Structures are given as C-alpha cells and as structure tokens.
C-alpha positions in Angstrom: 0.0 0.0 0.0 2.7 2.5 0.9 4.5 2.3 -2.5 1.3 3.8 -4.1 2.5 7.1 -2.7 5.7 7.0 -4.8 3.5 6.2 -7.8 1.4 9.1 -7.0 4.2 11.6 -6.5 5.9 10.6 -9.8 2.7 11.3 -11.7 2.1 14.6 -10.0 5.6 15.8 -10.6 5.6 14.7 -14.2 2.4 16.5 -15.2 2.1 19.6 -13.1 3.6 23.1 -12.6 6.5 22.9 -10.2 5.4 25.8 -8.1 1.9 24.6 -7.6 3.0 21.1 -6.7 5.7 22.4 -4.3 2.9 24.3 -2.5 0.5 21.4 -2.4 3.1 18.8 -1.2 4.0 21.3 1.5 0.5 20.7 3.0 1.3 17.0 3.7 1.2 16.2 7.4 4.5 15.6 9.1 5.3 13.5 12.2 8.3 14.0 14.4 10.2 10.8 14.8 13.1 11.1 17.3 14.6 7.8 15.9 15.3 9.6 12.7 16.4 13.0 14.1 19.7 14.2 12.9 20.0 11.8 10.0 21.3 13.4 6.8 21.6 11.8 3.4 24.2 13.1 1.0 22.8 14.1 -2.4 22.6 11.2 -4.8 23.4 8.6 -2.1 21.2 5.5 -1.6 18.7 5.5 1.2 16.0 3.4 2.8 12.3 4.4 3.2 9.9 2.7 5.6 6.5 2.6 4.0 3.6 1.8 6.4 0.1 1.0 5.4 -2.0 2.0 8.4 -5.3 0.3 9.2 -6.2 2.9 11.8 -9.7 2.3 13.1 -11.0 5.9 12.8 -11.6 5.7 9.0 -14.9 5.1 7.4 -13.6 1.9 5.7 -12.2 0.5 8.9 -15.4 -1.2 9.7 -15.0 -3.4 6.6 -12.2 -5.2 8.4 -13.7 -5.4 11.8 -12.6 -2.1 13.1 -15.0 0.6 14.4 -14.8 3.6 16.7 -17.6 2.3 18.9 -17.1 0.7 22.3 -17.3 -2.8 20.8 -14.8 -2.1 18.0 -11.0 -2.6 17.8 -9.3 0.6 18.8 -6.0 2.2 17.8 -4.0 1.3 14.7 -1.9 -1.5 13.3 0.6 -1.6 10.5 -1.3 -3.6 7.9 1.6 -3.3 5.5 5.3 -2.9 6.4 7.6 -2.3 3.3 11.2 -1.1 3.2 12.2 0.5 -0.1 15.9 0.8 -0.9 16.3 3.7 -3.4 19.5 4.0 -5.5 19.3 7.4 -7.3 22.6 6.8 -9.3 21.1 3.8 -11.1 17.4 4.8 -10.8 16.6 1.5 -9.1 14.3 0.4 -6.3 14.2 -2.7 -4.2 11.3 -3.6 -2.0 11.6 -5.8 1.1 8.4 -6.7 3.0 8.4 -7.5 6.7 5.6 -9.9 7.8 3.3 -8.3 10.4 3.4 -11.5 12.5 7.2 -11.4 12.9 7.9 -12.0 16.6 10.4 -9.5 18.0 11.2 -7.7 21.2 9.3 -4.3 21.4 10.5 -1.8 23.9 8.1 -1.5 26.8 6.0 -4.5 25.5 8.3 -7.5 25.6 8.0 -10.1 22.8 5.3 -9.1 20.4 4.3 -9.3 16.8 6.1 -6.4 15.1 2.9 -4.7 14.0 2.1 -4.1 17.7 4.9 -1.6 17.8 3.0 0.7 15.4 0.1 1.0 17.9 2.3 3.4 19.8 3.3 5.3 16.7 5.8 5.3 13.9 8.8 6.1 16.1 8.6 2.8 18.0 8.2 0.9 14.8 11.3 2.6 13.3 13.4 1.8 16.4 12.1 -1.8 16.5 13.0 -2.5 12.9 16.4 -0.9 13.3 17.3 -2.8 16.5 15.5 -6.1 16.0 15.8 -6.6 12.2 19.0 -4.7 11.6 17.9 -2.3 8.8 18.8 1.4 9.2 15.9 3.7 8.1 16.4 7.1 6.7 12.8 8.3 6.0 9.2 7.3 7.0 6.0 7.5 4.9 2.6 6.4 6.3 -0.5 5.9 4.1 -4.1 4.9 5.1 -6.9 3.1 3.3 -8.5 6.1 1.8 -5.3 7.2 0.0 -4.8 3.7 -1.4 -8.3 3.7 -2.9 -8.2 7.2 -4.2 -4.8 6.8 -6.0 -5.9 3.5 -7.5 -9.1 5.1 -8.8 -7.2 8.1 -10.1 -5.2 6.0 -12.5 -8.3 4.2 -13.7 -7.9 1.0 -11.7 -5.5 -1.9 -12.1 -6.4 -4.9 -14.4 -5.6 -8.3 -12.9 -6.1 -11.7 -14.4 -7.7 -14.3 -12.1 -7.3 -18.0 -13.1 -10.4 -19.0 -11.0 -13.1 -17.3 -9.1 -11.8 -15.9 -5.8 -13.3 -14.4 -2.6 -12.5 -13.4 1.0 -14.0 -16.2 3.0 -14.7 -14.2 6.2 -13.8 -10.6 6.7 -14.8 -8.5 3.7 -17.2 -8.5 0.7 -14.4 -9.3 -1.8 -15.7 -11.6 -4.5 -14.6 -12.2 -8.1 -17.2 -14.6 -9.4 -15.6 -15.5 -12.8 -12.1 -16.3 -14.1 -10.5 -13.8 -16.4 -9.5 -10.1 -16.3 -11.0 -7.8 -13.7 -10.2 -4.1 -13.3 -9.6 -3.6 -9.6 -10.8 -0.2 -8.3 -11.6 1.4 -5.0 -12.8 -1.1 -2.3 -12.2 -4.1 -4.7 -8.5 -3.2 -5.0 -8.2 -2.7 -1.3 -9.9 -6.0 -0.5 -7.6 -7.8 -2.9 -4.5 -6.4 -1.2 -5.7 -6.9 2.3 -7.7 -10.1 2.3 -6.7 -12.4 5.2 -9.0 -15.3 4.3 -8.3 -15.5 0.6 -10.1 -18.4 -1.2 -10.1 -19.7 -4.7 -12.7 -22.0 -6.4 -11.3 -25.1 -8.1 -12.6 -28.6 -8.9 -16.0 -27.8 -7.5 -15.2 -26.3 -4.1 -13.5 -23.4 -2.3 -9.8 -23.8 -1.2 -8.2 -21.7 1.5 -4.9 -20.1 0.4 -2.2 -21.2 2.8 0.2 -18.9 4.6 -2.3 -16.0 4.7 0.0 -13.3 5.9 2.8 -14.1 3.5 0.4 -14.7 0.6 -1.2 -11.3 1.3 2.3 -9.7 1.1 2.8 -11.4 -2.3 -0.5 -10.0 -3.6 0.5 -6.5 -2.4 3.8 -6.7 -4.1 2.2 -8.0 -7.3 -0.4 -5.2 -7.2 2.2 -2.5 -6.6 4.1 -3.5 -9.8 0.9 -3.6 -11.8 -0.1 -0.2 -10.4 3.3 1.3 -11.3 3.0 0.1 -14.9 -0.5 1.6 -15.1 0.6 4.8 -13.5 3.3 5.3 -16.2 0.5 5.7 -18.7 -1.1 8.6 -16.8 1.7 11.2 -16.7 -0.3 13.6 -18.9 -3.8 12.9 -17.6 -5.0 16.1 -15.8 -8.0 14.2 -14.3 -5.7 11.6 -12.8 -3.4 14.3 -11.5 -6.1 16.1 -9.7 -7.4 13.0 -8.0 -3.9 11.9 -7.0 -3.0 15.4 -5.6 -6.0 15.2 -3.3 -5.2 11.6 -2.2 -1.6 12.5 -1.4 -2.1 15.7 0.5 -5.1 14.5 2.6 -4.1 11.0 3.6 -0.3 10.9 3.9 2.1 11.4 6.7 5.9 11.8 6.3 8.7 12.3 8.8 9.5 15.9 9.6 13.0 15.5 8.2 11.7 14.8 4.6 11.5 18.1 2.8 9.2 18.9 -0.1 12.3 19.0 -2.3 13.3 15.5 -1.1 9.8 14.2 -2.1 10.1 15.7 -5.5 13.6 14.3 -6.0 12.2 10.9 -5.0 9.5 11.2 -7.5 11.9 12.3 -10.2 14.1 9.2 -9.5 11.1 7.0 -9.6 9.9 8.2 -13.0 12.9 6.5 -14.7 12.7 3.2 -12.8 12.3 0.1 -14.9 9.3 -1.7 -13.4 10.5 -5.1 -14.5 13.8 -4.5 -12.7 12.2 -3.8 -9.3 13.1 -6.6 -6.9 10.4 -7.6 -4.4 11.3 -9.8 -1.5 9.9 -10.9 1.9 12.0 -11.6 4.9 12.3 -15.4 5.1 10.5 -16.7 8.2 9.5 -20.0 9.9 6.1 -20.4 11.6 5.8 -21.1 15.3 3.2 -21.0 18.1 3.7 -19.0 21.3 1.1 -18.9 24.0 -1.5 -20.2 21.6 -0.9 -17.5 18.9 0.7 -18.1 15.5 3.9 -16.1 15.0 6.8 -16.0 12.6 10.5 -16.2 13.5 13.3 -15.1 11.2 14.7 -18.0 9.2 18.5 -18.0 9.5 20.9 -17.7 7.9 18.8 -16.7 4.9 17.3 -13.6 6.7 20.7 -12.3 7.7 22.0 -12.7 4.1 19.0 -11.0 2.7 19.2 -8.1 5.1 22.9 -7.6 4.5 22.4 -7.5 0.7 19.5 -5.1 1.0 21.5 -2.7 3.3 24.4 -2.7 0.8 22.4 -2.0 -2.4 23.9 1.0 -4.1 27.0 1.2 -2.0 30.3 1.8 -3.8 32.8 -1.1 -4.1 35.0 0.6 -1.5 32.2 0.2 1.1 31.4 -3.4 0.2 32.2 -5.9 2.9 34.7 -7.9 0.7 37.0 -9.7 3.0 40.6 -10.6 2.2 41.6 -13.7 4.2 45.0 -15.5 4.4 45.5 -19.0 3.2 45.3 -21.5 6.2 48.7 -22.4 7.5 47.8 -26.1 7.1 45.8 -27.1 4.1 42.3 -28.5 4.9 41.4 -31.9 3.5 38.5 -31.2 1.2 36.8 -34.5 2.1 36.4 -33.2 5.6 34.3 -30.2 4.5 30.6 -30.3 3.6 29.4 -27.4 1.5 25.9 -26.2 0.7 25.7 -24.1 -2.5 23.0 -21.6 -3.4 22.6 -19.4 -6.5 22.5 -15.7 -5.6 23.3 -14.3 -9.0 20.5 -15.6 -11.1 22.8 -17.1 -13.7 21.1 -20.3 -14.9 22.4 -23.5 -13.2 25.2 -21.7 -11.5 24.7 -23.4 -8.1 24.6 -26.8 -9.8 27.8 -26.2 -11.8 29.6 -24.7 -8.8 28.7 -27.7 -6.6 30.0 -30.1 -9.3 33.3 -28.1 -9.6 33.8 -28.2 -5.8 33.0 -31.9 -5.7 35.7 -32.5 -8.3 38.1 -30.8 -5.9 37.1 -33.4 -3.2 34.5 -31.4 -1.2 31.2 -32.9 -0.2 28.5 -30.7 -1.7 24.8 -30.3 -2.1 22.7 -27.7 -4.0 19.9 -25.6 -2.5 17.1 -25.8 -5.1 15.6 -22.4 -4.3 17.4 -19.2 -5.6 19.1 -17.3 -2.8 18.5 -13.5 -2.2 20.3 -11.5 -4.9 23.9 -10.6 -4.0 26.7 -8.8 -5.9 29.5 -10.5 -4.0 29.9 -14.3 -3.5 29.4 -15.1 0.2 31.1 -17.9 2.1 29.5 -18.5 5.5 31.2 -20.9 7.9 30.6 -22.7 11.2 32.6 -21.3 14.1 35.0 -24.3 14.0 35.5 -24.1 10.2 37.5 -20.9 9.7 40.4 -22.6 8.0 38.1 -24.4 5.5 36.4 -21.1 4.6 39.8 -19.4 4.2 41.0 -22.2 1.8 37.7 -22.1 -0.1 37.9 -18.3 -0.6 41.1 -18.7 -2.6 39.5 -21.4 -4.8 36.5 -19.3 -5.9 37.3 -16.6 -8.5 35.8 -13.2 -8.2 35.1 -10.9 -5.1 34.3 -13.0 -2.0 33.1 -12.2 1.5 33.9 -14.6 4.3 31.7 -14.5 7.5 31.2 -16.8 10.5 27.6 -18.1 11.0 26.8 -19.6 14.3 23.8 -21.3 12.8 26.1 -23.6 10.8 27.6 -26.7 12.5 29.9 -29.5 11.6 26.9 -31.6 10.5 25.3 -31.6 8.1 27.0 -28.6 6.4 29.8 -26.5 8.0 30.2 -24.1 5.0 27.6 -22.4 2.8 28.5 -20.7 -0.5 26.1 -18.2 -2.1 27.3 -17.3 -5.6 27.0 -13.6 -6.5 27.3 -11.6 -9.7 31.0 -11.4 -9.0 31.4 -15.1 -9.3 33.6 -16.2 -12.3 34.4 -19.9 -11.5 36.2 -22.4 -9.3 40.0 -22.6 -9.6 41.6 -26.0 -10.3 38.4 -27.5 -11.7 37.6 -28.6 -15.2 33.8 -28.4 -14.7 31.9 -25.8 -16.6 31.4 -23.2 -13.9 31.8 -20.1 -16.1 28.6 -18.2 -16.8 27.7 -17.5 -20.3 29.4 -14.7 -22.3 26.3 -12.6 -22.0 26.2 -13.0 -18.3 29.9 -12.2 -18.0 29.6 -8.9 -19.8 26.2 -8.0 -18.4 25.2 -10.0 -15.3 21.6 -11.2 -15.3 19.6 -9.9 -12.3 18.8 -12.5 -9.7 15.5 -14.2 -10.5 13.1 -13.9 -7.4 11.7 -17.1 -6.0 8.3 -17.9 -7.7 5.4 -16.1 -6.0 1.9 -17.6 -6.4 -1.4 -15.8 -6.7 -3.6 -18.9 -6.3 -1.8 -22.1 -5.5 -1.4 -24.4 -7.4 -1.8 -22.0 -10.3 1.1 -20.6 -12.4 3.5 -18.0 -11.0 2.4 -14.4 -11.3 5.1 -13.7 -13.9 3.3 -16.2 -16.2 -0.3 -15.0 -15.5 -1.7 -13.6 -18.8 -1.7 -9.8 -19.2 -5.1 -8.0 -19.3 
C-alpha cells in the first residue's frame, strides 16, 4: 500500500507546474520521529524508506475489516503493511523488502510481540524496533491509510488483474470475483484484494483456503504494486488523474518531519525513470511457530541475515562493500572433511549446480539448494565457528570478489560451510567443470530471479499470468 505514494508523487511531478506542486506537497502532514532525528543523506546517495500502510480504526472503511470507533470495535491502529524500499538514485533502481506483520520481536516496553504491535504506539517505536531487531537502518518514513490507497488506485483508472479462477474473501470482507479472467480492480475491490486475510479460490467444485495467509497477502500486495506502477506510467499527462492523486496525497499521507518537499520531488523524479521489471520484491524469510496459543513468525536463519545484508548494501560503492581478504590457512584443509551447501545468488542459470559439481571435483562434499538465494553482488562464504580454515581455503579457490563470514547457525553436521554465488562469481580454480557463466552474463550479469510467487496455489507463477 505505501508504495502507491511513490507512484502518486511521480505522476504529480511529471504533469504539473513545479510551483503549484511544491505548494500542495508542503501541505502533507508531518510527524516527528526522534529515531530519525539528525539523519542526513548526501545528495545522490542510496537511502531506505519505511512505508507503512495503516489500518487505523477511525476511518470510514475501517469497519469493513472489523474495526470501528464504537465501544465494541477494535481501537487504535496496526501496521497492515510494512515495506522497506531501498532507493538508489545513481542507477534509478528500487528494491522492496516486506516485513511480515506477524514477525515475533522484542518491542521496547512491551516485551516479545508481533512487530505490528509496535505501530500501535506510533511510527517512532516501529522505526526503532525495525532498526534494533531486524537490523535495517531507516532514513525516512511514509505512512498511508486506506482512503489514500483507494483514491490513488481510482485516479489511475484502476489496475487490471487476471484471475485463473473465481476468488473471494471467506470471512472478513465482501471481496468476491465470481468468474475467471481479467477484472479491473478499483476502490474497495482493489483494497480488498490487497488486504484479504481469508483468501479463497474456487477449483474442482469447491473453495480452497490459500495457505500462509500473511505471506500470501504480502505477495499480492507486491504484485499489485508492480501492476499499479505500470498503469501509472500511462497517466503522466492525464489532468483528471493528476487532480485525484494530488487530493489523495495531501489529505491522507504522513511523512517524517525530516523529509522536505524537495526531497519528495527528488524521490518522484528518480522513480519516473525506474524500470518496473527491474524492481526486486522480496519478503524476509521466516518460519512459523506458536507461542502462548498464537501463531507467530520467526526469522529463518541464515537466509534472513543474508537478505538483510544484501538489502542494506544495495547501491554502496565497491569501496564500502564488505569484501574480506583472508589469508590461506597455515595447514591445508582436507576437502573430504568439508561439507558445503551451494546456493545461487546471481540468477545465472544452473550456477549453483555447476559450482557444486566443480567443488565436488576438488574433493569437497557438496549439495545444492534448489531455491534461488537472495540477490547478492559478491559471492558469500558462511562458515561454522570451527571451520574458519576451511572457509579461508575455499575463498582462494573461488574466483571473483568474495566475502567470508562466520555463521553460528552452521555446525559440523550436516554442512559446515555455505557458498552463495554472486554476480562477482567467475568460476572455481583448479576444476575442469563448466562453472563459467555465459558470455552474455559475464559482460552484463543477469539480475537474480526472485523465487516464484503464487497468486492462487497451485496456479502458475504471477510472472506467467496472462496480461489483461
């Protein structure tokens, strides 16, 4: 939901007089966040936005999801959507990382809670919680509510989505798409699609519940955002759309007091040149658990740590990268004593399989992680606390920039070393296996392919859903 605001700003800046827009954007409400006070971003440097979709209960549409302002209703607010956006002005790129609202963390003054509970006390506590518990520094804050989401979606004429089967919300809203095919999602229908917690699809004569409701909802939101961005790019010269978006932005948006109007305009200008297909969308990897009878999510390690590190470093210069130079071990390590897990973090086809084969040829025990790893520019070697020498040796057998880092989650069994190939990877020394990427990939590395996200399991991935 929050990324709709970037969409809105880009359209407004593109089609309107600068002085008028500067005046209107100056009317946006600001909120003082001590957690962000004193932060300054050098011009042109990458930065991270926290975008929060608020389901505050004092809105007209709050009742559609069980919230009212009456004595029997749910009071306060929760962060229905938590998205972090890494903005790299130099390359005009964006990367979106979603945090599940059920992530179980320590919240100051509350103890262990789901992360969205922090937002009930305001954006400042949510910012400090993400920085301290997730490990992602935040530079700016944007908050958007239901009304803004609907108004901006309507202003661009809605977003067409293809549904392979009829779908509905089985419990909390009136969301219902009765037939398969293309449907233009506007207003409440778009909001219901993005927020449904009991999403069901009709297949083989009966309704199926979509599993992993919170994570599936995040996937739908990310999918919708990309579709909305594509639609918005066709509206740059539409004065009716501009008028509706200006109203939605100025009335229903909050930003941190450190974000100036000029910074908003610069953000919008950067966004206008973004290649939609190049926007990466990821969700922090988690594992489900039950605590005191409630379903929660814990970070899945070491994947979460790897994803966070990659996200934080996006856009940093090579001199700031955490490339580690390590000495050769004094005594060579016998390869047969080392078990290696290999994952593909570059997106080059079959790279993990070929790398594992090459390391096997050198005598190491290897296995391949089937799922693509989070995108990384530099090949990563993670090692168990007792396997430093093995990691040192391996770092000199892998060509290209390498980072070496201890990971306490790894043990001597079953795997004491993990290798995640990055776009810097060029092969394995001393091996005759075909580990080199293709010529095209060498000259222009292919962006990492995200793990498949599904709209309606077991239907095709969203990327293969027909366009409307």
